[in-house]
Each structure stands twice: as C-alpha cells, then as structure tokens.
N, C-alpha and C positions, 0 to 999 in steps of 0.2 A: 802150463798156465797161460790162458788167453788174456793178454793185457792190451788195453787201448788207452791212449792218452790224447787229450785236447787241451790247448791253452787258449782261453778267451782273450779278446782284444785288450781287456783291462788288466790281464795278468793272472786271473784266477785259473788254477789248473784242475782238470777233471780226469780221473783215472778210474778205469773199471776192469773187472775180471768176471767173465761169465762162467757160471757153474751150473750146467744143465741138469745135474743130478740132485739139486736141492730145490726146495720150495720157498726158501727164505730169501730175503734181501737185506743186506746190511749196508748202511751208509754212514760215513764218518766225515765230519767237517773239521779239518785241522786248521788252526791258526798259529802261526809261528810267533807267538807272544806268550810269555810266561813270567815266572817270578824274577828271572834275571833282567827283565826289561823294566822293572819297577824302580822308582826312586826310593831311597832309604825311608823317607818319611811316609811312604805309601806301601810299605811292604805288606804283601797279602792282597793287593788290589786285584790282581788277575784272577785269583781264586774267588774274590768277592763278586767280580763280574760273572764268573761261571755260575755262581748261585743265583744272581739276580735275573739272568735271562729266563729262568724257569718261573718267574713270579708274575708274569702277565704281559700281554701285548695289547695293541689297540683292538684287535679282533678277538682275542682270547684274554679277557681282563683279569684272570686269576690263575693260580697254579693248577687248580683242579681242571679247568678248561683245557689246559695244555696236556697234562698227563692222560686224562681220560680219553682223548681222541686217539691216542696211540695204544693204550692198554685195553681198550674195549674190544679189540680183535686179537689180543694176545701179544701185542708188540711190547718192546722194551725201549726206553729212552734214558740216557744217562750222559755224564760228562766227566772230565778229569782235567786237572791242572798240573803241569810239571814245571821244571825250571825254565824250559825254553819253548814250550808250546802248550796250547790248550786244545782239547778235542771234545766234540759233541757228537753223539752217535745214536743211531736207532737200529734195531733189528726187528723186522716185521715179516709177516707173510708177503711174498713178493707182489701179490695182487693189490696190496695196500701201500706200496712204496710211495707212490706219488702223493697220496693224501698225507702220509706221515712226513714226507719231506717238506710239504707245505707248512706243517707245524714247526719243524726244526728251523726252517728258513725264517719263518715269522718270528720265532724266539730271538734269533740273532740280528735280525734287521729292523724289527719293530717293537722291541721291548720298551716299556714305558718307564721303568725304574721309579715307580711311585714311592714317595717318602715313607709311607706307612709300611710298605713291604721291605724297604731298605732297613728300617729300624728293627723289624722282626727278624730279618736275616742276619743282621749284626749280632743279635742275641744268640741265634743258632750257631754262628761261627764261634762266639765265645764258648759255647758249650762244647763245640768240636775241639777247640784248643784245650779246654779243661780235660776232655777225654783222652787226648794224646798225652798230656802231662801226667795224668793219673795211670797211664799204661806204660810202665818203664821199658818193656820190650819194644814198644813203638817209639817212645820218646828218645831212647838212646841213639836212634839214627839221626835225629835232629842235632843231638849233642855232638856226634862225631863229625857231621857235616860242618858245623860251625867251628869245630876245632881244626879241621883240615884246612879250611879256607879263611880262617881268622878275620871275620867281619866283612868279607867280600859278598856281593849280591849272590854269587853262585852257592854260598854256604848258608844263606838265610833260610829259616823255615818257610816253606811254600805258603803255608796258611797265614803267615804274618804273626803279629803279637796282639795282645789285647790293646796295647797303647796305640798301635798304628791303625787297627780296625776301628777303634773308638774315635780316632781323629778324622776319619774320612767322611766327607759328605757326599751327597748325590752328584755334585759337579765333578768331584775327584774320581768317583767310580766310572761315571759315564764318560768323563774326559779321557781316562786311560783307554777305554774301549775305542773311542773315536780316533785316538792318536795311533793305536797299534793294530786295529783290525782292518788292515788295508788289503786290497785285492792281491798284491804281489806276495802276501803272506798267507794266502788261503789255498789249501788243497782239499778237494772234495773227492773222496774215494768211495766206490760202491762195488760190492761183490755179491754173487749169488745168481738168482734167476733174474738178471737185469739186462737191459739193452743199452749199449753205450750212447747211441744217438739220442735216445729218450732221456737219459740222465743229463746229457749236455743241454738239451732243450730246457729241462727244469732249472738247471743252474743258470743258464743264460737269462731266463726271465727274472731271476732273483739276484743272485750275486753278480751276474754279468752287468747289472746296472750301477754297481758301485763305482764312484770316481777313483781313478788311480791316484796314488800319492807316494810320498817317501816317508815311511815311519822311522822313528828313532831306533838305533841299533842297541845291542846289549853292551854292558860294560865288560871289557876284556878281563879275563882272570889272570892272576899272576901267582907264581910259586916262589916264595921268598924264604921258606923254612930252611933253617940251617942246623937245627937240633931237634931231638924228639920232644913231643909235647904230651902232657897228661892232664886230664880233667876228671875229678871225682865229684859226684853229686851224692851227698849223704841222704839215704832213704832207709827207713826201717822196713826192709823187704826180706822175705824168706829166701829169695834167689838173687844173686848178683848178676847184673847184665853188663856184658863186656862188648865193646866194639873197637877193633883195631882198624885204622884207616890210613890210606896213603894216596898221593896223587897218581892218576893214571894217564892214559892217552885219549885224545879226542876221537870222536867217531869219524872224523875226516882223515885220520891217520891210516896209512896203508897197512899198518900192523894191527888193525882192529880185530881181525880174525885170530891173530896170535894172542892178543889179550883175552879174547873170549875163550880160547882154548885153555889158557892158564886158569881162568875162572872155572871151567868145566872140570879140569883136573883136580882142583881144590874142592869143589863143592857140588857137582852134578850127580845126584843119585846116592844111593846107599853104598856104592862101591868107590866113592870119591875119597880122597886122602883125608880131608878133615873129618868126615863121618867115621871112617874106619879107625883113625888114630884117636880122635878126641872122644868119640862116643863108644865105639865098640871095644877098642883095646884098653883104653884108660878109664872109661866110665865116668868122664868128667862132666858131661853135659848131655841133656836130652836134645836140645835144639842147638845146632851149630851149622853155619852156612856162610857163604861169601857171595858177593855180587860186585861186578865191575860195571860202572856206568860211563858211557862216553858222552861228552858235551861238544859244543861247536868248536871250542878251542882248548879243551882240557878234558880230564877224566878223573875218576876216583874209584878206588877199590876199598871194600869194607868186609871184614870178617866179624861175624857176630857169634857169641856163645852165651848161654845162660847157665850158671853153675852155682853150686853151694858157696856161700861167702868164704868159707875156709879153704876153698879150692881155687880161688881166683888167681893167685900167683902161679900155681902149677898149670892152670889152663892157659893163661897168657903165654907162659914160656913154651908150652906145647904148640900153640898156634904159631908163634914166631919161629919155632923149629921147622914147621912145615913150610913157612915162607922161605926160610934160608935153604931148605932142601931143594925146593924147585929152582932156586937161584944157583945153587952150588953143584947140583948133580944133574946130569943129563937125564931127561925123562926116557925110560926104556921104550923101545919100539913097540912092544906089545901093549903097554899102557897107553901110548899115544894113539895106536890103532883103535883100541877100545873107546877112547875118548872121541875120536873122529866119528865112529859109528853111532855112539850115543848122541852126539850133537845132530847128526844128520837124521837119525830116527826121531828125535824130538821135533825137528822141523817138519818132517812128513806127517807125524801125528797131529801136530798143532795146526795144520792147514786144512783140516777136514771141515772146518766151520766157516760160514760166510763172513762172520765178523772178523775172524783171524785173517782171512785173505784180504779183506778190506784194510785191515791194519797193516798187513805186509806191504801192499802196494802203496798205500797212502803215506806211511811213515817214510819209506824210501824216497818217494817223490818229494816230500817235504824237506828231507835232510840232504839228499844227494842230487836232486833234480834228474834222477834216472832210477830205473827199477830193474833190479836183477831178479831173475827167476830163481826158484828154489834150487834147480840143478846148477845154476851158475854159482850160487853161494856154497853149495856142497863141494863144488870144484875148488873154491877158495879154501874151504876147511881141509880138504884132502892135501892141499899144497903146503900146509903148515908143517914145519919140521921141528925136531927136538932142538936143533941148534938155534932156531928162531925163538923158541920158547925160552931157552936159557938166556939168550942174549937180551930179550925184553925184560925178563925177570931181573937181570942184573941192573937194568936201567931203573926199574920201578922199586925194587925191594932194597932200599937203602936205610940204614939205621937212623940217619939224620932226617929222614922223611916220615918216620913212623909217628902215629898219633894214637893215643889210648884213651878211651872214655869208659868210665865205669859208673854205674848207678847201683848203690847198695849201702850196707851199714858200715861205712868207713868215713872217718873224720878228716883224713888228709891223704895226700898222694905220694908221700915220700917213699913208702915201701914198694910202690908200683913203678916209680920213675926209674929205679935201678934195673928193672927188667928190660927196659928199652935201651939202656946205656951199655 
C-alpha cells in the first residue's frame, strides 16, 4: 500500500494512497468531534451539524444544488456521526475528484444554516428518532449503551432525544461546529486514482486557511459498576430482542488486536462460536452476533440475539456460557489459527475498494497519528496467542460487569436478573 502523509501549517493532516488499477477516487474528511464532545443539554448536536451542512451554502443555496453536482456523473456523497468523530465522504470517477471536493469543502466551510432549513431538518431528525424507537432490533443497541455507561456521554444515543433536538437553535448548532471543527482535529484522506500533491494543493486552498485553535476535549469515561444490571422494556413483539453488554478496552490499548480476536472467535462468520451454538446447535435465534468497539479511553462489547419470548432465559444462559467458556478454557490452536486467517482474509477482501482504503488510512491517522499497512496489522494478528486471549477475557468477562437489556412482552426484570447472578 502506497501511503503519503502531509501536515499543513495549521495542523490539518492529508493522507493518500494511490491505486493505479482503479478509475475511482474516494475522499473522506474526518473531524474528531462527535457525540462524546457534546454537553448534555445539546445531546445530538454533532449529528444535527452533519445534517445541516447538506442544506445549502452561499454558492449552492439548497440541498439539490449540492447533491446534483456530485450525482450527475455517478458520484456518491454521504456522511456519518459516531461517538468520537464525524466523517463526510465522496466516491467519484477520478476525473471529477477536484470538482466534487469543491462541493464537499464548500459544505463544511460555507454552510449557511438557514433557519427554515434547520426547522425542516429538526423534523427529519424527529422522524429518524421515531424510526429507531419503532425498530426494536436497532433500538436495543441504544438501550444497552445507556445501561453499560449509566448516563455518561459515552452511552448517550448519538442522535440525541426529541427534547434536546427541540431545544437547540441555530446559534447552538453553528456554535458547536465552530467550537469543535478545528484544524488539529481534521484529517482528509483520499485513495484511488489520485495524486498526493494535487490533493494537498486542494486542501491547502480550503482547509489550510482555517485558523488554528484549541477545541474542548471529551468528558472522560468511568467504570463504577459493581453488580450486574438489567433493563427490560415492555413491548408487544413477536420476537424478544436481547443485548448483553460489558466494558471493553480502548483502541489505544496495546491489547486491541487481542480484543478483536475475541470478537472474531465469538461472532465472525457462520463458523463462529455464537452462530454454531446459539443458532445451529440449539436453534434459539436467527440473528446472533457480537461486536467490540474501542473508544479513546474505554471500550465496549455487546452480544445481540433475537429469539422467541419463551426462549429468552435459555438464550441468555447460552450466550453467557459462551463468554465464560472463552474466559475459562484455552482457545485451541486450530481454532485460533482459523480465526487469524479469517481476520486477515477479511482485511484483504475489504481493501479492494477505494473508499475502504481511504477509510483505512484516514481512520488510523485520526486515531493513532500513524498508519499501519495491512501487512503490519496482519503481523499483529498473527502474534496474538491463546494465552493472551484467555488473559484478556478474564479481565473483561466478569459477572459484576454484565449488563442485560431486553425488549419484548415482559413486565419486569426479576426472572432475568438471576441469570446474571
């Protein structure tokens, strides 16, 4: 992987990877500001900003003017908000990269945040909130986040609430952007049929003109849990939705590849432990999977399953058994070798697309201020041992750190609490 890096005088970082075999170019603008940087009363403001920059600029006064310029030649533009960063991206035929970048930069630097558009988008976000709430297999993930982190910013829904979105005015939304979108939080990554020097020139003309500053930092997370927790939301559903959650380790932790290996053993592919045991052997769930997320100073693991309401207790017990098994029993060498090859294969297959490569180099630059090649990451994966897996599992998988969230036709949590005790 050919990687080039440049840091502008004001702190903006530019990283590129040339892919001569493709005709596309993907460019991502990362801002290290997200839901964790918000004050409680403005929860959801980073996502609100993400929506508003698509609503018009001085040169492109409405949303149609923005999207049409990129879509007219087959390009794609989109964005996403997470707990710790926001990203805006385009994927276009490489011959149209400069024109498309001008649109993206204009959105982020010259958006007008007109009152009428803000009110329309407020209503759109309300509908987005309703959609999540009405989709229990989505909503359960917000419930488990809030349960694990007990009211901390790291556990709040990224989208915010109707109350916080309703309370925000134009000055609040624009003020958050001005306070947090600083050059030293900006990484711009590009991959595909791109020229590094040309990309640097484009960025210098736009983001290179931003004044440097010191934005506020996020609120540190804390783990104070000393006993298992259960939350049941009563819904008249045909299927019960279950999420088991526990604190994990940060992406800055040297054991992050070990944590990702635990996740892969549990849930990567149809040969994973959860799939084989919960779905194939016991027939308890159609959908069952895990994910581990690393944040700047913490992490979180979640196991989800959807099952018949009459099978909830059996399903929860079966999932917990799999957690304890990876903690109490050494992972066999053959299984660990298969997991290593699976993880490495997924990396290789995932990096055939220019947007995936832009994400690979940009996210590493943003989080670590360095970029490892796929081969270097694969070496780290190969270095993970069964002993390291079991050692970290013993740290993470503690009964007093378990959290269970359930959405289904249940009126209380008493019969589920004993499963964790």
